[in-house]
C-alpha positions as CSV (number, residue, x, y, z in Angstrom):
1,M,-3.5,-120.8,12.9
2,T,-5.4,-120.3,16.2
3,H,-7.2,-117.1,16.6
4,L,-6.6,-115.3,19.9
5,D,-9.5,-113.3,21.3
6,F,-8.3,-111.2,24.2
7,P,-11.1,-108.6,23.8
8,A,-13.6,-111.3,24.7
9,L,-12.2,-111.2,28.3
10,W,-13.1,-107.5,28.8
11,P,-16.6,-108.2,30.1
12,Y,-15.1,-110.3,32.8
13,R,-12.7,-107.7,34.0
14,Q,-14.7,-107.1,37.2
15,A,-14.5,-110.8,38.1
16,L,-10.7,-110.7,37.7
17,L,-10.4,-107.5,39.7
18,S,-12.6,-109.1,42.4
19,G,-10.4,-112.2,42.5
20,L,-7.3,-110.0,42.6
21,W,-8.6,-108.0,45.5
22,V,-9.4,-111.2,47.5
23,T,-5.9,-112.4,46.8
24,V,-4.4,-109.1,48.0
25,Q,-6.4,-109.2,51.2
26,L,-5.4,-112.8,51.9
27,T,-1.7,-111.9,51.2
28,V,-1.7,-108.9,53.5
29,L,-3.3,-110.7,56.4
30,A,-1.3,-113.9,56.0
31,T,2.0,-111.9,55.8
32,L,1.3,-110.0,59.0
33,G,0.0,-113.1,60.8
34,G,2.7,-115.5,59.5
35,V,5.6,-113.2,60.2
36,A,4.3,-112.4,63.7
37,L,4.0,-116.2,64.3
38,G,7.5,-116.6,62.9
39,I,8.9,-114.1,65.3
40,L,7.2,-115.8,68.2
41,G,8.5,-119.2,67.1
42,A,12.0,-117.9,66.5
43,A,12.1,-116.4,70.1
44,L,11.0,-119.8,71.5
45,R,13.4,-121.8,69.4
46,S,16.4,-119.6,70.1
47,G,16.3,-119.9,73.9
48,K,17.0,-122.9,76.1
49,P,15.3,-126.1,75.0
50,T,11.9,-126.4,76.7
51,L,8.8,-128.6,76.1
52,L,7.2,-125.6,74.2
53,S,10.2,-125.1,72.0
54,R,10.3,-128.8,71.1
55,L,6.6,-128.8,70.3
56,W,7.1,-125.7,68.1
57,G,10.0,-127.5,66.4
58,G,7.6,-130.4,65.7
59,Y,5.1,-128.0,64.2
60,V,7.8,-126.5,62.0
61,A,8.9,-129.9,60.8
62,L,5.4,-131.0,60.1
63,I,4.5,-127.9,58.0
64,R,7.8,-127.8,56.1
65,N,7.5,-131.5,55.1
66,T,3.9,-131.6,54.0
67,P,2.2,-130.1,50.9
68,F,0.4,-126.8,51.3
69,M,-2.7,-128.4,49.6
70,V,-2.8,-131.2,52.1
71,Q,-2.6,-128.7,55.0
72,L,-5.5,-126.8,53.4
73,F,-7.6,-129.9,52.9
74,F,-7.0,-131.0,56.5
75,I,-8.2,-127.7,57.9
76,V,-11.2,-127.5,55.5
77,F,-12.3,-131.2,55.6
78,G,-10.6,-132.6,58.6
79,L,-11.3,-130.1,61.4
80,P,-15.1,-130.3,61.0
81,N,-14.9,-133.9,62.2
82,I,-13.8,-132.6,65.6
83,G,-16.3,-129.8,65.6
84,L,-14.2,-126.9,64.2
85,R,-15.9,-125.6,61.1
86,L,-14.4,-122.7,59.2
87,T,-15.6,-120.8,56.1
88,A,-13.4,-121.3,53.0
89,G,-11.9,-117.8,53.5
90,E,-11.1,-118.5,57.2
91,A,-9.6,-121.8,56.3
92,A,-7.5,-120.3,53.5
93,L,-6.2,-117.5,55.7
94,L,-5.4,-119.9,58.6
95,T,-3.5,-122.3,56.4
96,M,-1.4,-119.5,54.8
97,I,-0.6,-118.1,58.3
98,I,0.4,-121.5,59.7
99,N,2.5,-122.2,56.6
100,L,4.3,-118.9,56.6
101,G,4.7,-119.0,60.3
102,A,6.6,-122.3,60.1
103,Y,9.0,-121.2,57.4
104,S,9.5,-117.7,58.8
105,T,10.3,-119.2,62.2
106,E,13.4,-120.9,60.7
107,I,14.4,-117.9,58.6
108,I,14.2,-115.5,61.5
109,R,15.9,-118.0,63.8
110,A,18.8,-118.2,61.4
111,G,19.3,-114.5,61.8
112,I,19.1,-114.6,65.5
113,Q,21.6,-117.5,65.8
114,V,24.5,-115.4,64.4
115,T,24.0,-112.7,67.0
116,P,27.0,-112.6,69.4
117,K,26.2,-113.9,72.9
118,G,27.9,-110.8,74.3
119,Q,24.9,-108.7,73.3
120,W,22.6,-110.8,75.5
121,E,25.1,-110.5,78.4
122,A,25.6,-106.8,78.0
123,C,21.8,-106.2,78.0
124,R,21.5,-108.3,81.1
125,V,24.2,-106.2,82.9
126,L,22.3,-103.1,81.9
127,G,19.1,-104.4,83.5
128,F,17.1,-105.2,80.4
129,S,14.6,-108.0,80.7
130,R,15.0,-110.9,78.2
131,L,11.9,-109.7,76.3
132,Q,13.3,-106.1,76.1
133,T,16.6,-107.5,74.9
134,F,15.0,-109.6,72.2
135,L,12.7,-106.9,70.9
136,R,15.0,-104.0,71.1
137,V,18.5,-105.4,70.6
138,I,18.4,-108.9,69.0
139,L,15.4,-108.9,66.7
140,P,16.0,-105.7,64.6
141,P,19.5,-106.7,63.3
142,A,18.4,-110.3,62.9
143,L,15.6,-109.1,60.6
144,Q,18.0,-107.0,58.6
145,R,20.2,-110.0,57.9
146,I,17.4,-112.3,56.7
147,Y,14.9,-109.8,55.3
148,P,15.4,-110.6,51.6
149,S,14.8,-114.3,52.3
150,L,11.7,-113.5,54.4
151,V,10.4,-111.3,51.6
152,G,10.9,-114.2,49.2
153,Q,9.0,-116.6,51.4
154,C,6.1,-114.2,51.7
155,I,5.9,-114.0,48.0
156,I,6.0,-117.8,47.7
157,V,3.0,-118.0,50.1
158,M,1.2,-115.4,48.1
159,L,1.6,-117.4,44.9
160,G,0.6,-120.5,46.8
161,S,-2.7,-118.8,47.6
162,S,-3.9,-120.0,44.1
163,V,-4.4,-123.4,45.7
164,V,-7.3,-122.2,47.8
165,S,-9.4,-122.1,44.7
166,Q,-9.6,-125.8,45.2
167,V,-12.0,-125.2,48.2
168,S,-14.1,-122.8,46.1
169,Y,-12.7,-119.6,47.7
170,Q,-13.2,-116.9,45.1
171,E,-9.6,-115.5,44.7
172,L,-7.9,-114.8,41.4
173,T,-7.3,-118.4,40.2
174,F,-10.9,-119.4,41.1
175,Q,-12.2,-116.5,39.0
176,S,-9.8,-117.3,36.1
177,S,-11.0,-120.9,36.1
178,L,-14.6,-119.7,36.1
179,I,-14.1,-117.4,33.2
180,Q,-12.3,-120.1,31.3
181,S,-15.2,-122.5,31.8
182,R,-17.6,-119.9,30.3
183,T,-15.4,-118.7,27.4
184,F,-13.2,-121.7,26.6
185,L,-10.4,-119.2,26.1
186,S,-7.8,-121.1,28.0
187,F,-4.7,-119.5,26.6
188,E,-6.0,-116.0,26.9
189,V,-7.4,-116.4,30.4
190,Y,-4.4,-118.0,31.9
191,L,-1.9,-115.8,30.1
192,V,-3.6,-112.7,31.6
193,T,-3.7,-114.5,35.0
194,T,0.0,-115.3,34.8
195,L,0.8,-111.6,34.1
196,I,-1.4,-110.5,37.0
197,Y,0.5,-112.8,39.4
198,L,3.8,-111.6,37.9
199,L,2.9,-107.9,38.5
200,L,1.5,-108.7,41.9
201,S,4.8,-110.5,42.9
202,M,6.9,-107.6,41.6
203,A,4.8,-105.0,43.4
204,M,4.8,-107.0,46.6
205,R,8.6,-107.3,46.5
206,H,9.1,-103.6,45.9
207,I,6.7,-102.7,48.7
208,L,8.2,-105.0,51.2
209,L,11.8,-104.0,50.4
210,F,10.8,-100.3,50.6
211,A,9.2,-101.0,54.0
212,G,12.4,-102.8,55.1
213,R,14.6,-99.9,54.1
214,R,12.2,-97.4,55.7
215,W,11.7,-99.1,59.1
216,L,14.5,-101.7,59.5
217,G,17.3,-100.0,57.7
218,V,17.7,-102.9,55.3
219,S,20.4,-102.3,52.7
220,A,19.1,-101.4,49.2
221,K,21.3,-104.0,47.6
């Protein structure tokens, strides 16, 4: 019978906590940036077709139909060939924002599309600009409708951050792999890492849903 040695991981707790903190930072910044990008994209894609909205649609299609790892490798190894050099952390954050931005564009756009056209017309009669109408009247209920789906996508992107360990960015998965290479305790290391990701996902879901109820009036169901 295989002997499991979880206490042997205790000396490496700081490395795991350091990796966890990097993952949390990445997640917070990517969530803010990606959702903001998604709102902008949804606004562009919900109006009359223009060159910009078509270009944004091409970006959405590109990101949604290519692997996250390929997007990361392109930014890390491809962009330097045209003179754009980023650190591993900058590349990881940019990739996560671009990825979430594409998916959240379509999620938020779906919520906007079911908005009655009469709301746009009523706001125009009242003298609201299109921007004021979008931000004050159209966007809030649209976010309420799609908020659970948006939260789920944010969590998916957080879990996908484990891929950035492939470019030597020292987040949680990178630290776990480093500890495994030093201790050879594969089962113990990756079980602990799995539990950390599980707890992080649950915490993120509760925090985002609480924020949605607090500021958007999202139903608790």
